[in-house]
Steps between C-alpha positions, in 0.01 A plus 500: 500500500352835422797677654742299288315592178503866594873487553556350154288764330690771684837358396390476134387859504827613648692305231316672215563836663872433503512416119611791275222645288526392131504780243267465196650555160340789314285409198706505177425788261242417232657429161353700216572388141478787257320407175715491187441781253259389232500581129151375447371167383693371199308352210587136439499317166331418279481869412241649269612604152314817405543785255662717770755246622544168678376468857651781714750592227333783309605679183594862560597442864838644610766231534566603861138429593503165321809396696286511816288219353794259488506273807872419501634851476611697194585289197580734218745466214594728214438364152732709285516441125528760223144421386338472845593644838273413789505435872366149558326411826481126566209360699364158598834317458556658157160385374390864456715779355409868520673733257538867583673796347826567686386642835157547346161330468403147402443458127436125483441194717598155372393157623745217428380199701179295510238550771662813643242725333193461283230698326143511623424216260783285635757551221859463623847411379463148370147548364452399137447741215149359456417567866627857462283560195194349666539713813619835361398489136699472181814700417455876502398621154668838464586614147769734637684234696674167448740279693715191486267199454632361830324788680124489548318812621144391587216731405354467851809645674675729254815571698574136580780349291513119512808319373397171339733204446387154394139607544541612864552831678858534626477859628235768551577872498269785601644816344411867505318600184529861390363482148342804340244361258521686172200533274576303185186593312352269240690175458574352162328170576435238763804280546453144378534233766854378562665229707805594705590138560529452124689829453205635303376858536193681383585850375351799322790589274243617243126542517446139398667331796795259477658200670865533604704189565855494630782256552839538663635689198211635291161673500233422241178686417198318356166628378214433743317169456735389222843349462610780269844625604518877469862550607775366725808649660800341672548579869800308638487383864133590531346447844147615414300736282196703604240733352490848656247763392633820342282800595598692189257302287350225719699226324737255663877491487688174551758527776769232506719415799829322428771376735865428426710295741863408544705400803553859615194697389124482449330772299131559427400722208173612341398590146171624358335398171185613323330444167583762236376441144409142595856426614655472843723797565733536798419848627720468812830317454634251753546702818679358807292558813651275770856374533637275775857378538663222699641769730150643556374155596778455754392826666179324605668167575394286203637384166392677184324185379270520805370849416206554266271787395130471419443800273180709497422771245243779517399743228526868598424699189829583330692262725489141618591444863701186564515354851437164659610264774856391575551168678805341661496131584671258730465158346146467367350753746459874457705674771450864395246677286506873418272723295708683239407867459380557141717686252369671186582402143398750232235375259536684171170580336445406141248626251224242468313460170248782464638690803544875480834667533632571844667167563834381377471369146570129457823411324612184333695247710864593542435875485318547829585801705640439844235491774432834664 
């Protein structure tokens, strides 16, 4: 029995010896995945609205650097109109627009959609006017500056322009502010309280203080705290009137903004009035400042009826600078918004009662000299 088992073991060993030796496959090379190049962590909405910009989109930044903040690659268009030429960078599915000088730096950042950005106090597109006032204070009180009543500049964030429609914010624009504050000296009076919603202004046209009311075709001046009408002047197609301080004597001028419209053209013009010998005198005649045509509107892909301008005026000594915001709509939504660079309009000085020589002497209506 033992001999038989030994024979079997020997045969098995001989069989294995006769089998060809199997070759082992070499280990496969280790796969190394190179990391993708990173551009840093991108800020996600809601972005913070601050005085220097919105989220990562900062005023004064070169457009090329801002393009790196856009997650879906460059999205830049040229907004080319005679009154405003800007490169527009579109971010967050067109909810944020960054305006830059052609191949230059960012001059404004606009927010067009709710919840995409908000202030520290939670104010965003869609917030009510009352919420804006509660969070950032009442409208900026600047005697040198006035704007379309549909714009609210809160005193708590002086370079934020909020467009208000039906009591709600429809757009928010943070814009560069390069305003050299001139010393006005003693003012003629403290402006009486007005009410923009009622088209009622407080003004210091004389040392006593007055109330200015306006309609779509006329301005009226009343004595303070009375219903006594001092004077009235027709202003056809009036959009709004505003009091702007004149540094020559600390009194206010009344600046009127009118708009004429037909199927092929929209034109905005300004005029300036002040009180001379207890009468309203037009010291700057109607002066066209912005003109848009149907052809201009087609350049940016909209109809003329869908383009509007929210005018802002700022007193600068012998001139009044006229700028504002231009909007283009698709349906009931703002598609584009652009800050219009200000242009100067000469403000002729007149000789106020009791003022020494050195300023242009006031003349009776109809004999005014042309503005300088």
